[in-house]
All heavy atoms as TSV, in Angstrom:
chain	resi	resn	atom	element	x	y	z
A	1	MET	N	N	107.319	99.432	105.222
A	1	MET	CA	C	106.491	98.916	104.136
A	1	MET	C	C	105.155	98.419	104.677
A	1	MET	O	O	104.563	97.513	104.160
A	1	MET	CB	C	107.242	97.803	103.404
A	1	MET	CG	C	106.487	97.283	102.260
A	1	MET	SD	S	107.322	96.139	101.150
A	1	MET	CE	C	108.501	95.314	102.108
A	2	ARG	N	N	104.679	99.038	105.696
A	2	ARG	CA	C	103.416	98.611	106.268
A	2	ARG	C	C	102.231	99.025	105.403
A	2	ARG	O	O	101.219	98.342	105.352
A	2	ARG	CB	C	103.265	99.168	107.672
A	2	ARG	CG	C	101.975	98.737	108.303
A	2	ARG	CD	C	101.858	99.171	109.728
A	2	ARG	NE	N	100.518	98.890	110.189
A	2	ARG	CZ	C	100.221	97.979	111.072
A	2	ARG	NH1	N	101.165	97.274	111.627
A	2	ARG	NH2	N	98.983	97.771	111.439
A	3	TYR	N	N	102.337	100.176	104.736
A	3	TYR	CA	C	101.238	100.682	103.916
A	3	TYR	C	C	101.667	100.750	102.462
A	3	TYR	O	O	102.693	101.335	102.143
A	3	TYR	CB	C	100.806	102.069	104.393
A	3	TYR	CG	C	100.387	102.088	105.836
A	3	TYR	CD1	C	101.205	102.649	106.801
A	3	TYR	CD2	C	99.186	101.527	106.235
A	3	TYR	CE1	C	100.835	102.658	108.133
A	3	TYR	CE2	C	98.809	101.522	107.560
A	3	TYR	CZ	C	99.629	102.090	108.508
A	3	TYR	OH	O	99.261	102.085	109.814
A	4	LEU	N	N	100.883	100.126	101.581
A	4	LEU	CA	C	101.179	100.139	100.151
A	4	LEU	C	C	99.931	100.504	99.362
A	4	LEU	O	O	98.804	100.244	99.803
A	4	LEU	CB	C	101.671	98.769	99.678
A	4	LEU	CG	C	102.975	98.239	100.250
A	4	LEU	CD1	C	103.252	96.847	99.710
A	4	LEU	CD2	C	104.130	99.170	99.930
A	5	ASN	N	N	100.148	101.047	98.168
A	5	ASN	CA	C	99.011	101.293	97.282
A	5	ASN	C	C	98.841	100.083	96.352
A	5	ASN	O	O	99.650	99.148	96.360
A	5	ASN	CB	C	99.172	102.610	96.523
A	5	ASN	CG	C	100.340	102.621	95.570
A	5	ASN	OD1	O	100.640	101.633	94.910
A	5	ASN	ND2	N	101.011	103.761	95.473
A	6	ILE	N	N	97.815	100.123	95.555
A	6	ILE	CA	C	97.480	98.981	94.690
A	6	ILE	C	C	98.601	98.679	93.696
A	6	ILE	O	O	98.945	97.512	93.483
A	6	ILE	CB	C	96.137	99.232	93.980
A	6	ILE	CG1	C	95.003	99.099	95.009
A	6	ILE	CG2	C	95.927	98.276	92.817
A	6	ILE	CD1	C	93.629	99.450	94.492
A	7	SER	N	N	99.205	99.698	93.119
A	7	SER	CA	C	100.293	99.471	92.157
A	7	SER	C	C	101.498	98.814	92.821
A	7	SER	O	O	102.117	97.913	92.242
A	7	SER	CB	C	100.724	100.795	91.521
A	7	SER	OG	O	99.683	101.308	90.728
A	8	GLN	N	N	101.825	99.254	94.015
A	8	GLN	CA	C	102.958	98.667	94.735
A	8	GLN	C	C	102.692	97.200	95.080
A	8	GLN	O	O	103.581	96.356	94.955
A	8	GLN	CB	C	103.242	99.468	96.004
A	8	GLN	CG	C	103.783	100.844	95.724
A	8	GLN	CD	C	103.783	101.736	96.944
A	8	GLN	OE1	O	102.885	101.668	97.786
A	8	GLN	NE2	N	104.801	102.581	97.048
A	9	MET	N	N	101.469	96.888	95.507
A	9	MET	CA	C	101.126	95.492	95.805
A	9	MET	C	C	101.182	94.645	94.544
A	9	MET	O	O	101.669	93.509	94.567
A	9	MET	CB	C	99.735	95.406	96.440
A	9	MET	CG	C	99.691	95.838	97.871
A	9	MET	SD	S	98.073	95.558	98.597
A	9	MET	CE	C	97.339	97.164	98.356
A	10	ALA	N	N	100.680	95.182	93.435
A	10	ALA	CA	C	100.699	94.447	92.166
A	10	ALA	C	C	102.133	94.120	91.758
A	10	ALA	O	O	102.426	92.985	91.365
A	10	ALA	CB	C	100.001	95.262	91.082
A	11	ASP	N	N	103.022	95.086	91.888
A	11	ASP	CA	C	104.431	94.847	91.557
A	11	ASP	C	C	105.058	93.833	92.506
A	11	ASP	O	O	105.777	92.925	92.077
A	11	ASP	CB	C	105.233	96.149	91.623
A	11	ASP	CG	C	104.931	97.089	90.478
A	11	ASP	OD1	O	104.377	96.624	89.458
A	11	ASP	OD2	O	105.248	98.284	90.614
A	12	MET	N	N	104.788	93.963	93.784
A	12	MET	CA	C	105.391	93.093	94.784
A	12	MET	C	C	104.997	91.625	94.602
A	12	MET	O	O	105.825	90.727	94.724
A	12	MET	CB	C	104.992	93.546	96.189
A	12	MET	CG	C	105.528	92.654	97.293
A	12	MET	SD	S	105.031	93.229	98.910
A	12	MET	CE	C	106.219	94.534	99.126
A	13	PHE	N	N	103.719	91.398	94.282
A	13	PHE	CA	C	103.218	90.030	94.194
A	13	PHE	C	C	103.043	89.533	92.763
A	13	PHE	O	O	102.484	88.461	92.540
A	13	PHE	CB	C	101.887	89.913	94.947
A	13	PHE	CG	C	102.017	90.179	96.420
A	13	PHE	CD1	C	101.400	91.268	97.006
A	13	PHE	CD2	C	102.770	89.338	97.221
A	13	PHE	CE1	C	101.515	91.510	98.362
A	13	PHE	CE2	C	102.895	89.570	98.576
A	13	PHE	CZ	C	102.269	90.665	99.147
A	14	ASP	N	N	103.503	90.325	91.779
A	14	ASP	CA	C	103.413	89.963	90.366
A	14	ASP	C	C	101.967	89.655	89.954
A	14	ASP	O	O	101.676	88.629	89.344
A	14	ASP	CB	C	104.342	88.777	90.051
A	14	ASP	CG	C	104.577	88.626	88.557
A	14	ASP	OD1	O	104.536	89.650	87.844
A	14	ASP	OD2	O	104.792	87.488	88.102
A	15	LEU	N	N	101.084	90.574	90.322
A	15	LEU	CA	C	99.673	90.487	89.960
A	15	LEU	C	C	99.313	91.739	89.181
A	15	LEU	O	O	99.988	92.754	89.273
A	15	LEU	CB	C	98.796	90.423	91.224
A	15	LEU	CG	C	98.999	89.245	92.158
A	15	LEU	CD1	C	98.264	89.489	93.467
A	15	LEU	CD2	C	98.511	87.963	91.497
A	16	SER	N	N	98.225	91.686	88.441
A	16	SER	CA	C	97.765	92.901	87.769
A	16	SER	C	C	97.095	93.810	88.793
A	16	SER	O	O	96.600	93.348	89.827
A	16	SER	CB	C	96.782	92.568	86.645
A	16	SER	OG	O	95.541	92.186	87.182
A	17	ARG	N	N	97.058	95.090	88.502
A	17	ARG	CA	C	96.385	96.031	89.401
A	17	ARG	C	C	94.908	95.704	89.509
A	17	ARG	O	O	94.315	95.821	90.587
A	17	ARG	CB	C	96.589	97.460	88.928
A	17	ARG	CG	C	98.012	97.940	89.142
A	17	ARG	CD	C	98.197	99.358	88.712
A	17	ARG	NE	N	97.685	99.516	87.348
A	17	ARG	CZ	C	97.648	100.637	86.681
A	17	ARG	NH1	N	98.094	101.734	87.227
A	17	ARG	NH2	N	97.191	100.692	85.451
A	18	ASP	N	N	94.302	95.272	88.406
A	18	ASP	CA	C	92.884	94.900	88.446
A	18	ASP	C	C	92.642	93.732	89.389
A	18	ASP	O	O	91.660	93.715	90.128
A	18	ASP	CB	C	92.370	94.540	87.050
A	18	ASP	CG	C	92.167	95.752	86.167
A	18	ASP	OD1	O	92.026	96.876	86.708
A	18	ASP	OD2	O	92.151	95.579	84.935
A	19	THR	N	N	93.532	92.746	89.364
A	19	THR	CA	C	93.389	91.592	90.254
A	19	THR	C	C	93.502	92.023	91.703
A	19	THR	O	O	92.687	91.618	92.537
A	19	THR	CB	C	94.455	90.524	89.932
A	19	THR	OG1	O	94.249	90.063	88.590
A	19	THR	CG2	C	94.388	89.362	90.899
A	20	VAL	N	N	94.479	92.855	92.017
A	20	VAL	CA	C	94.645	93.341	93.387
A	20	VAL	C	C	93.400	94.102	93.814
A	20	VAL	O	O	92.847	93.860	94.896
A	20	VAL	CB	C	95.901	94.236	93.510
A	20	VAL	CG1	C	95.957	94.910	94.870
A	20	VAL	CG2	C	97.161	93.417	93.263
A	21	ARG	N	N	92.933	94.998	92.971
A	21	ARG	CA	C	91.754	95.803	93.282
A	21	ARG	C	C	90.531	94.925	93.536
A	21	ARG	O	O	89.812	95.108	94.521
A	21	ARG	CB	C	91.478	96.775	92.134
A	21	ARG	CG	C	90.420	97.794	92.406
A	21	ARG	CD	C	90.233	98.775	91.247
A	21	ARG	NE	N	91.447	99.512	90.951
A	21	ARG	CZ	C	92.195	99.367	89.863
A	21	ARG	NH1	N	91.869	98.478	88.942
A	21	ARG	NH2	N	93.276	100.089	89.680
A	22	LYS	N	N	90.305	93.932	92.686
A	22	LYS	CA	C	89.148	93.048	92.828
A	22	LYS	C	C	89.223	92.215	94.102
A	22	LYS	O	O	88.233	92.043	94.803
A	22	LYS	CB	C	89.029	92.124	91.613
A	22	LYS	CG	C	88.587	92.830	90.364
A	22	LYS	CD	C	88.619	91.892	89.173
A	22	LYS	CE	C	88.354	92.635	87.889
A	22	LYS	NZ	N	88.473	91.770	86.712
A	23	ARG	N	N	90.410	91.691	94.404
A	23	ARG	CA	C	90.551	90.868	95.606
A	23	ARG	C	C	90.378	91.680	96.882
A	23	ARG	O	O	89.752	91.214	97.833
A	23	ARG	CB	C	91.893	90.148	95.604
A	23	ARG	CG	C	91.962	89.059	94.550
A	23	ARG	CD	C	93.276	88.327	94.569
A	23	ARG	NE	N	93.356	87.370	93.484
A	23	ARG	CZ	C	94.401	86.600	93.262
A	23	ARG	NH1	N	95.467	86.662	94.049
A	23	ARG	NH2	N	94.407	85.753	92.250
A	24	LEU	N	N	90.910	92.896	96.890
A	24	LEU	CA	C	90.727	93.757	98.066
A	24	LEU	C	C	89.261	94.105	98.239
A	24	LEU	O	O	88.717	94.064	99.343
A	24	LEU	CB	C	91.567	95.020	97.946
A	24	LEU	CG	C	93.078	94.845	98.010
A	24	LEU	CD1	C	93.771	96.173	97.760
A	24	LEU	CD2	C	93.520	94.247	99.331
A	25	ARG	N	N	88.613	94.448	97.144
A	25	ARG	CA	C	87.195	94.805	97.199
A	25	ARG	C	C	86.350	93.628	97.669
A	25	ARG	O	O	85.486	93.779	98.530
A	25	ARG	CB	C	86.724	95.286	95.828
A	25	ARG	CG	C	85.309	95.847	95.850
A	25	ARG	CD	C	84.891	96.406	94.507
A	25	ARG	NE	N	85.744	97.537	94.162
A	25	ARG	CZ	C	86.216	97.777	92.942
A	25	ARG	NH1	N	85.928	96.960	91.955
A	25	ARG	NH2	N	86.969	98.821	92.711
A	26	SER	N	N	86.604	92.437	97.133
A	26	SER	CA	C	85.787	91.277	97.515
A	26	SER	C	C	86.014	90.865	98.974
A	26	SER	O	O	85.134	90.309	99.605
A	26	SER	CB	C	86.043	90.092	96.586
A	26	SER	OG	O	87.286	89.495	96.843
A	27	ALA	N	N	87.195	91.195	99.507
A	27	ALA	CA	C	87.485	90.895	100.914
A	27	ALA	C	C	87.026	92.014	101.843
A	27	ALA	O	O	87.128	91.882	103.062
A	27	ALA	CB	C	88.985	90.652	101.098
A	28	GLY	N	N	86.542	93.108	101.269
A	28	GLY	CA	C	86.072	94.222	102.085
A	28	GLY	C	C	87.188	95.038	102.724
A	28	GLY	O	O	86.971	95.712	103.719
A	29	ILE	N	N	88.372	94.988	102.146
A	29	ILE	CA	C	89.516	95.729	102.684
A	29	ILE	C	C	89.437	97.180	102.200
A	29	ILE	O	O	89.363	97.432	101.000
A	29	ILE	CB	C	90.859	95.108	102.240
A	29	ILE	CG1	C	90.932	93.636	102.634
A	29	ILE	CG2	C	92.033	95.886	102.812
A	29	ILE	CD1	C	90.886	93.371	104.112
A	30	GLN	N	N	89.457	98.108	103.135
A	30	GLN	CA	C	89.379	99.538	102.837
A	30	GLN	C	C	90.745	100.186	103.041
A	30	GLN	O	O	91.515	99.749	103.900
A	30	GLN	CB	C	88.366	100.213	103.768
A	30	GLN	CG	C	86.945	99.721	103.594
A	30	GLN	CD	C	86.382	100.109	102.247
A	30	GLN	OE1	O	86.551	101.236	101.800
A	30	GLN	NE2	N	85.722	99.169	101.590
A	31	PRO	N	N	91.038	101.233	102.280
A	31	PRO	CA	C	92.298	101.956	102.508
A	31	PRO	C	C	92.295	102.610	103.891
A	31	PRO	O	O	91.233	102.982	104.396
A	31	PRO	CB	C	92.331	103.004	101.401
A	31	PRO	CG	C	90.977	103.045	100.803
A	31	PRO	CD	C	90.266	101.801	101.185
A	32	VAL	N	N	93.471	102.716	104.480
A	32	VAL	CA	C	93.573	103.312	105.813
A	32	VAL	C	C	93.983	104.778	105.759
A	32	VAL	O	O	93.800	105.514	106.729
A	32	VAL	CB	C	94.548	102.526	106.716
A	32	VAL	CG1	C	93.985	101.160	107.029
A	32	VAL	CG2	C	95.920	102.413	106.088
A	33	ARG	N	N	94.566	105.200	104.639
A	33	ARG	CA	C	94.919	106.606	104.473
A	33	ARG	C	C	95.203	106.888	103.003
A	33	ARG	O	O	95.219	105.973	102.182
A	33	ARG	CB	C	96.091	107.004	105.356
A	33	ARG	CG	C	97.389	106.307	105.044
A	33	ARG	CD	C	98.468	106.713	106.010
A	33	ARG	NE	N	99.752	106.235	105.508
A	33	ARG	CZ	C	100.883	106.420	106.114
A	33	ARG	NH1	N	100.918	107.060	107.245
A	33	ARG	NH2	N	101.998	105.954	105.604
A	34	GLN	N	N	95.420	108.151	102.714
A	34	GLN	CA	C	95.671	108.605	101.345
A	34	GLN	C	C	97.027	109.304	101.301
A	34	GLN	O	O	97.367	110.061	102.208
A	34	GLN	CB	C	94.572	109.596	100.965
A	34	GLN	CG	C	94.501	109.940	99.525
A	34	GLN	CD	C	93.487	109.105	98.788
A	34	GLN	OE1	O	92.850	108.243	99.353
A	34	GLN	NE2	N	93.357	109.346	97.513
A	35	GLU	N	N	97.789	109.039	100.257
A	35	GLU	CA	C	99.071	109.720	100.081
A	35	GLU	C	C	99.255	110.020	98.601
A	35	GLU	O	O	99.221	109.102	97.775
A	35	GLU	CB	C	100.208	108.844	100.595
A	35	GLU	CG	C	101.548	109.537	100.643
A	35	GLU	CD	C	102.596	108.665	101.303
A	35	GLU	OE1	O	102.464	108.385	102.511
A	35	GLU	OE2	O	103.529	108.257	100.594
A	36	ARG	N	N	99.449	111.293	98.263
A	36	ARG	CA	C	99.599	111.715	96.862
A	36	ARG	C	C	98.459	111.192	95.990
A	36	ARG	O	O	98.679	110.621	94.922
A	36	ARG	CB	C	100.935	111.268	96.292
A	36	ARG	CG	C	102.115	111.886	96.974
A	36	ARG	CD	C	103.404	111.497	96.259
A	36	ARG	NE	N	104.511	111.705	97.160
A	36	ARG	CZ	C	105.443	110.813	97.409
A	36	ARG	NH1	N	105.446	109.661	96.797
A	36	ARG	NH2	N	106.400	111.083	98.265
A	37	ASN	N	N	97.253	111.326	96.485
A	37	ASN	CA	C	96.032	110.897	95.780
A	37	ASN	C	C	95.939	109.395	95.554
A	37	ASN	O	O	95.157	108.944	94.728
A	37	ASN	CB	C	95.870	111.641	94.454
A	37	ASN	CG	C	95.626	113.111	94.658
A	37	ASN	OD1	O	94.988	113.509	95.622
A	37	ASN	ND2	N	96.142	113.924	93.766
A	38	ALA	N	N	96.753	108.616	96.240
A	38	ALA	CA	C	96.683	107.152	96.119
A	38	ALA	C	C	96.248	106.566	97.462
A	38	ALA	O	O	96.846	106.865	98.488
A	38	ALA	CB	C	98.035	106.584	95.725
A	39	PRO	N	N	95.206	105.730	97.454
A	39	PRO	CA	C	94.806	105.082	98.693
A	39	PRO	C	C	95.863	104.076	99.142
A	39	PRO	O	O	96.410	103.327	98.326
A	39	PRO	CB	C	93.495	104.383	98.339
A	39	PRO	CG	C	93.408	104.374	96.865
A	39	PRO	CD	C	94.357	105.395	96.337
A	40	LEU	N	N	96.162	104.067	100.418
A	40	LEU	CA	C	97.139	103.135	100.990
A	40	LEU	C	C	96.425	102.118	101.858
A	40	LEU	O	O	95.498	102.452	102.588
A	40	LEU	CB	C	98.172	103.891	101.822
A	40	LEU	CG	C	99.035	104.897	101.071
A	40	LEU	CD1	C	99.990	105.592	102.040
A	40	LEU	CD2	C	99.813	104.233	99.958
A	41	TYR	N	N	96.882	100.885	101.767
A	41	TYR	CA	C	96.271	99.771	102.489
A	41	TYR	C	C	97.249	99.210	103.505
A	41	TYR	O	O	98.446	99.142	103.254
A	41	TYR	CB	C	95.876	98.666	101.508
A	41	TYR	CG	C	94.818	99.106	100.530
A	41	TYR	CD1	C	95.160	99.792	99.365
A	41	TYR	CD2	C	93.480	98.855	100.772
A	41	TYR	CE1	C	94.189	100.216	98.470
A	41	TYR	CE2	C	92.501	99.267	99.879
A	41	TYR	CZ	C	92.861	99.946	98.736
A	41	TYR	OH	O	91.893	100.360	97.859
A	42	ASP	N	N	96.726	98.783	104.620
A	42	ASP	CA	C	97.526	98.148	105.665
A	42	ASP	C	C	97.846	96.728	105.206
A	42	ASP	O	O	96.954	95.904	105.015
A	42	ASP	CB	C	96.735	98.128	106.972
A	42	ASP	CG	C	97.506	97.551	108.128
A	42	ASP	OD1	O	98.583	96.942	107.913
A	42	ASP	OD2	O	97.033	97.690	109.264
A	43	MET	N	N	99.113	96.434	105.022
A	43	MET	CA	C	99.512	95.129	104.497
A	43	MET	C	C	99.219	93.977	105.456
A	43	MET	O	O	99.118	92.827	105.025
A	43	MET	CB	C	100.992	95.141	104.115
A	43	MET	CG	C	101.271	95.963	102.862
A	43	MET	SD	S	100.246	95.472	101.454
A	43	MET	CE	C	100.832	93.815	101.178
A	44	ALA	N	N	99.057	94.256	106.731
A	44	ALA	CA	C	98.691	93.198	107.674
A	44	ALA	C	C	97.313	92.631	107.339
A	44	ALA	O	O	97.034	91.464	107.608
A	44	ALA	CB	C	98.713	93.735	109.104
A	45	LYS	N	N	96.470	93.444	106.723
A	45	LYS	CA	C	95.133	92.998	106.308
A	45	LYS	C	C	95.074	92.687	104.820
A	45	LYS	O	O	94.447	91.717	104.401
A	45	LYS	CB	C	94.099	94.057	106.647
A	45	LYS	CG	C	93.941	94.284	108.121
A	45	LYS	CD	C	92.921	95.362	108.402
A	45	LYS	CE	C	92.824	95.600	109.900
A	45	LYS	NZ	N	91.876	96.662	110.210
A	46	ALA	N	N	95.726	93.520	104.018
A	46	ALA	CA	C	95.642	93.377	102.566
A	46	ALA	C	C	96.391	92.148	102.057
A	46	ALA	O	O	95.900	91.447	101.174
A	46	ALA	CB	C	96.179	94.631	101.883
A	47	GLY	N	N	97.567	91.877	102.596
A	47	GLY	CA	C	98.361	90.737	102.134
A	47	GLY	C	C	97.611	89.414	102.207
A	47	GLY	O	O	97.465	88.721	101.197
A	48	PRO	N	N	97.094	89.059	103.376
A	48	PRO	CA	C	96.340	87.802	103.472
A	48	PRO	C	C	95.091	87.793	102.583
A	48	PRO	O	O	94.735	86.755	102.024
A	48	PRO	CB	C	95.956	87.723	104.953
A	48	PRO	CG	C	96.975	88.538	105.653
A	48	PRO	CD	C	97.324	89.650	104.690
A	49	ALA	N	N	94.454	88.951	102.417
A	49	ALA	CA	C	93.248	89.013	101.591
A	49	ALA	C	C	93.559	88.730	100.124
A	49	ALA	O	O	92.732	88.150	99.417
A	49	ALA	CB	C	92.596	90.388	101.728
A	50	LEU	N	N	94.743	89.097	99.669
A	50	LEU	CA	C	95.099	88.867	98.269
A	50	LEU	C	C	95.223	87.385	97.939
A	50	LEU	O	O	95.018	86.976	96.799
A	50	LEU	CB	C	96.420	89.570	97.937
A	50	LEU	CG	C	96.399	91.090	97.947
A	50	LEU	CD1	C	97.794	91.633	97.685
A	50	LEU	CD2	C	95.419	91.623	96.926
A	51	PHE	N	N	95.551	86.572	98.935
A	51	PHE	CA	C	95.810	85.155	98.677
A	51	PHE	C	C	94.905	84.235	99.479
A	51	PHE	O	O	95.202	83.054	99.629
A	51	PHE	CB	C	97.288	84.846	98.968
A	51	PHE	CG	C	98.196	85.635	98.078
A	51	PHE	CD1	C	98.812	86.778	98.545
A	51	PHE	CD2	C	98.388	85.268	96.767
A	51	PHE	CE1	C	99.620	87.542	97.723
A	51	PHE	CE2	C	99.192	86.014	95.929
A	51	PHE	CZ	C	99.809	87.151	96.408
A	52	ARG	N	N	93.807	84.764	99.972
A	52	ARG	CA	C	92.882	83.992	100.799
A	52	ARG	C	C	92.437	82.700	100.110
A	52	ARG	O	O	92.476	81.633	100.698
A	52	ARG	CB	C	91.683	84.851	101.169
A	52	ARG	CG	C	90.763	84.193	102.163
A	52	ARG	CD	C	89.773	85.179	102.703
A	52	ARG	NE	N	90.506	86.107	103.567
A	52	ARG	CZ	C	90.172	87.357	103.777
A	52	ARG	NH1	N	89.119	87.863	103.183
A	52	ARG	NH2	N	90.882	88.125	104.567
A	53	GLU	N	N	92.016	82.779	98.858
A	53	GLU	CA	C	91.530	81.585	98.151
A	53	GLU	C	C	92.660	80.595	97.893
A	53	GLU	O	O	92.470	79.393	98.020
A	53	GLU	CB	C	90.859	81.975	96.843
A	53	GLU	CG	C	89.514	82.631	97.053
A	53	GLU	CD	C	88.802	82.896	95.754
A	53	GLU	OE1	O	89.099	82.199	94.761
A	53	GLU	OE2	O	87.951	83.777	95.732
A	54	SER	N	N	93.838	81.084	97.543
A	54	SER	CA	C	94.973	80.193	97.304
A	54	SER	C	C	95.352	79.460	98.569
A	54	SER	O	O	95.617	78.259	98.557
A	54	SER	CB	C	96.179	80.988	96.812
A	54	SER	OG	O	95.886	81.617	95.601
A	55	LEU	N	N	95.388	80.174	99.678
A	55	LEU	CA	C	95.738	79.556	100.952
A	55	LEU	C	C	94.680	78.560	101.397
A	55	LEU	O	O	95.005	77.519	101.947
A	55	LEU	CB	C	95.938	80.628	102.028
A	55	LEU	CG	C	97.137	81.540	101.818
A	55	LEU	CD1	C	97.139	82.655	102.860
A	55	LEU	CD2	C	98.428	80.761	101.869
A	56	ALA	N	N	93.415	78.848	101.129
A	56	ALA	CA	C	92.347	77.923	101.492
A	56	ALA	C	C	92.511	76.612	100.741
A	56	ALA	O	O	92.305	75.532	101.300
A	56	ALA	CB	C	90.986	78.537	101.202
A	57	GLY	N	N	92.918	76.673	99.466
A	57	GLY	CA	C	93.111	75.461	98.684
A	57	GLY	C	C	94.259	74.630	99.222
A	57	GLY	O	O	94.194	73.407	99.246
A	58	ILE	N	N	95.303	75.283	99.682
A	58	ILE	CA	C	96.445	74.558	100.237
A	58	ILE	C	C	96.063	73.883	101.542
A	58	ILE	O	O	96.369	72.721	101.772
A	58	ILE	CB	C	97.643	75.508	100.426
A	58	ILE	CG1	C	98.154	75.953	99.071
A	58	ILE	CG2	C	98.747	74.852	101.249
A	58	ILE	CD1	C	99.156	77.102	99.118
A	59	VAL	N	N	95.346	74.596	102.389
A	59	VAL	CA	C	94.912	74.046	103.675
A	59	VAL	C	C	93.974	72.866	103.464
A	59	VAL	O	O	94.044	71.864	104.157
A	59	VAL	CB	C	94.242	75.143	104.542
A	59	VAL	CG1	C	93.595	74.546	105.768
A	59	VAL	CG2	C	95.269	76.180	104.935
A	60	MET	N	N	93.092	72.980	102.425
A	60	MET	CA	C	92.140	71.897	102.152
A	60	MET	C	C	92.810	70.731	101.450
A	60	MET	O	O	92.233	69.665	101.313
A	60	MET	CB	C	90.980	72.420	101.305
A	60	MET	CG	C	90.112	73.387	102.078
A	60	MET	SD	S	88.763	74.189	101.161
A	60	MET	CE	C	88.736	73.467	99.582
A	61	GLY	N	N	94.046	70.901	101.004
A	61	GLY	CA	C	94.781	69.803	100.403
A	61	GLY	C	C	94.552	69.592	98.933
A	61	GLY	O	O	94.928	68.578	98.377
A	62	ASN	N	N	93.940	70.555	98.259
A	62	ASN	CA	C	93.701	70.371	96.829
A	62	ASN	C	C	94.560	71.307	95.990
A	62	ASN	O	O	94.323	71.447	94.802
A	62	ASN	CB	C	92.213	70.537	96.480
A	62	ASN	CG	C	91.685	71.933	96.761
A	62	ASN	OD1	O	92.442	72.837	97.093
A	62	ASN	ND2	N	90.396	72.096	96.635
A	63	GLY	N	N	95.531	71.943	96.600
A	63	GLY	CA	C	96.444	72.792	95.848
A	63	GLY	C	C	95.795	73.989	95.212
A	63	GLY	O	O	96.282	74.543	94.255
A	64	GLY	N	N	94.639	74.381	95.717
A	64	GLY	CA	C	93.957	75.551	95.189
A	64	GLY	C	C	93.014	75.223	94.036
A	64	GLY	O	O	92.395	76.090	93.495
A	65	VAL	N	N	92.893	73.956	93.688
A	65	VAL	CA	C	92.016	73.559	92.595
A	65	VAL	C	C	90.647	73.244	93.173
A	65	VAL	O	O	90.522	72.491	94.124
A	65	VAL	CB	C	92.570	72.328	91.849
A	65	VAL	CG1	C	91.616	71.888	90.750
A	65	VAL	CG2	C	93.947	72.610	91.305
A	66	ARG	N	N	89.640	73.815	92.566
A	66	ARG	CA	C	88.265	73.560	93.046
A	66	ARG	C	C	87.601	72.487	92.250
A	66	ARG	O	O	87.838	72.259	91.140
A	66	ARG	CB	C	87.439	74.832	92.946
A	66	ARG	CG	C	87.907	75.865	93.906
A	66	ARG	CD	C	87.031	77.065	93.740
A	66	ARG	NE	N	87.565	78.089	94.598
A	66	ARG	CZ	C	86.826	78.943	95.249
A	66	ARG	NH1	N	85.555	78.895	95.152
A	66	ARG	NH2	N	87.360	79.860	95.983
C-alpha cells in the first residue's frame, strides 16, 4: 500500500476527493507513477501532506484551531 490514487486516499482517510486533491496540490506533492490512467502518489510523502495543518495545530497546542 505504498502507492495510492486520490480516490483510495479519500476512502482511507474519510476525506472528499476534492480535499485530498487540494491538499496534495498545495503541498506540491506530485504523482510518482500512473496506473490504469490514475496518478499514484507515494504515501510516505502524501500522507503527512494531507494532515500537515492538523498536525501543526496539535504541536502548537491549539488543537488545530487558528
